Phi, psi and omega in degrees: 000137181228082184293134175283128181268317177200162174236140179216122186051236179257022180259141175244126180254128187206168174247152164266132184290333183241071181222188183301160186275341178295133184296128179203169181223141175258149178228135179221148173205175177301337182277335184173197179209158180205163176227134180234137169289150175258339182213152005288337172225161178293128181208143179289131176265306181201158178204159175211126174094337181275145175282166176301320179298315178297317180297321177296318179296314179297318177303316179296318178299314181295318177299313181295328184253016187299323178296316178297316180294317179297317177300318179296321178299310183296323177293315182294316183265000176055043181266000000 
């Protein structure tokens, strides 16, 4: 199961239900995909297909919405 946490433009932000326990978010769009850590600070883990400009934009979205994303993580994983 991969619940969608939010949508922004043509990006989908989601979690994989059976993955590592460190808080993170995946992002996918027709152009590519990426994974970002949520803590201790928002940071890019890996990406494919996105430009540097897109990654900076996604990083900013995740930083601005990090409380919302973290709440969704905690609700989904019941931590």
